[in-house]
N, C-alpha and C positions, 0 to 999 in steps of 0.2 A: 243332418249327419254330414253333408258335404262340407260344412264349415270346418270339420276336423281333417279333411283331406289336404295333403300337400300338393297333390295333383288330381285334378278332376278330369275324367274322360267322359265325354258326352257322345253317345251314339245317335246319329240322325240319318234319316232317309230323305228323299226328295218330296215326300208327302207333306202337304201343308200342315197337317196336325203334328207331324213329327218335328217340323221346323219350329212350330209354335211352342211345343213342349220343351224342345232343346233350348230355345231362347229363355223360357221361363226358368229353367234350371240354372242357366248361365247368369241370369239376373240375380237370382238368390245367392249364388256363389259369389258374385261380384260384391254384393252387399255384405256378406259375411267375411269374405277374404279379399279385401281390395288388392292385395299383392299376390293373390293365389295364382297358381298355374293351371289354367283351364285349356283343354285341348279337345278337338272335335275329331271323331271318326265318322266318315260318311259310309253308311252300310247299304248293301243291295243296290249299288250303283250300276247303271248299264255300261259304264266305262269310266276311265280316268277323266276325260274332258267333262262329262256330265257331272261327275263327283266334284270336280273343281268348281263348276258353276253352282252346285248346291252349297258347297262350303262358302263361296263368295257371297251368296245371299245371306247366310247366317252371320258371316264375318261383318258384312256391311251393316246389318241391323245392330249388332253388338257395338261396333265402333260408333255408330250414330247415336244410339240411345243409352249406352252404358259407358261410353268414353274409353272403351278398351276392346280389343279384339282377341279372341282366342286363336291359338295356333292350330294348324291342321296336323293331326297325328297320323292320318292316313285315309286311304279310300279302299274299301273292300267291294270288289265287283260282285254283281249278282251271279249266282252259280247254282244250277239245279242239283249239284252234288251235295249242297248243304241240306236240301230237303231230304235226300236219300239218307244222309247221316243221321238226321233227326228221326226219321221213320225207323231206322234200325237201332236207334238209341246208342250210337257210337260216336266218338269224337271225330270231327271232320278231319283233323290232322292225322288221325289214325286210319280212318277209312279211305280218305281221298287226299293223301299228302301232297299230290302234285296238281290238285285242282286250283283254279284261278283264285277262289276265295281263300283257300289254305295258304297259298303263296302270299296273298295280301295280308292275312292275319299275322303270318310270321314276320312280314316286313314291318307292320305296325309294332309288334312286340319288340323287335330289335331296335326300333327307333326310340323306344321308351327307356 
């Protein structure tokens, strides 16, 4: 299905399995859409520097093995208020609009 997307957003965390899965999706997308626009969102990051390092790891693997590197769409910081919104079955941006994660989600959305 990603072959039909004009832009592919891939969410990844710093967990090794997440990075492996993200790379696999990016590899398939690169094969299907050589000129496609793939972007990465780093989720549940302890902070922007750590998120940047996570992105750099994925970017380096893609550049080395796929011959192209995805762009960073943004970093969403780890925030306990996300858990609260999930438990209460309420949108994060409604329940905690000023939380760190909500601010980061809005920043990513605006950048797209």
